[in-house]
C-alpha angles and dihedrals in degrees: 000000000000092000091053091051091051091049091051091050092050092049091048092050091049092050092048090049092051092048092047092050090048093057116084128177117211120197122228093264095044133084131188121220105207125206120192112203088340096310124112110254105171148287119282136189175028104161129019117348132175123226118185108232118241090007103058134040126198124204114199118223126192112223097191125109111274123212112212125185113216111217119242111282129203106233129182109207126219091263091053098258117145114223138163116231132183129181144179127235129206115200141144140196114258099171112041095188095054093045088059102034103038099045133030098222114005093189094057093040092052092047094051092045091051092053095051093043091050092054095044096047097045091046089066094059136068124248092253090057091050090055100040106029103048093136092059092046091048090052093049093050092046093052093049094048093045093052093048097044094046090090088058093054093251127134117204105210102181145352123203127188106219108182137013107193114200130189116261094244091053090050090057091048091051090049091053091048092050091049091051090049091052091049090050092051091047092053092048091050091049091050092049090049092051091049093050091045091051091051092051092045090051091052091047091050090052092052094046092048091060092059116034091192089063090059090052091050090049090050091052090049090054090051090051091053091050092048091053092064121081099245139119097234115130117202122197112194112219117187116233091228090062091053090051089058091056093047094051097043119125121257118276130235093281090060091049092052092051089049091053092050090052092051095050097085090053093055091047092072097049122117097238095054117091126234113291118260116252118244117244111282094016122121116237124203113236118245118258 
């Protein structure tokens, strides 16, 4: 009687162990890919699922978004500049069965594919594009990865380039280039300002020339501005019309005297004039 009781207890414990091992609890973000005698039989979960021991096998798959850091890659840009670039990838499993059946290790496969894609895409662009057009590069890498991992049941949600490490000599060259670009823009802005100012001054001169009184009012306004400052400058306004009178005045006595002196040799050869007087000590030929 005692042996039968022990046998029943052993059988009960074995049955309880089998039932306990058959019961699986899947969380909301987990799925179980079930294989029966090695053949795919479906995806189960979330909640309580039953897996027959020794006949069925369940592989758990996490359906949450995974953040993967891509190691730093040595990239040679299109303009032959060597840089080191690293990035981060956000992806998740959308088809649990394909992520287990179609690829051996989808985590490793996605990581390796991201590294090669990062090198190939960035190698087609210049250094300036890597630094200024990161959004476009992120979008290109994301589209390539998403199209290639779709067969594995993986959806690549986003790709972000984190760091672009440049050699110190190249950093100095970029700084010089940026300084030259800023100087060029400053000169262009100065030239445009001078051109606009000249146009406005020309228009203002045309308006003031139509009304002389407006020029006088403007001159008085300038004097008022100068008088408002604490300085010792004295300004004497001189009308331009007054200066024109001085410029167009007739020659003075000095000019007349010089004119007479210049005309003297001409009168010396006239018929009415007598013979010129001899200078003291000079011989004169007699007439006739």
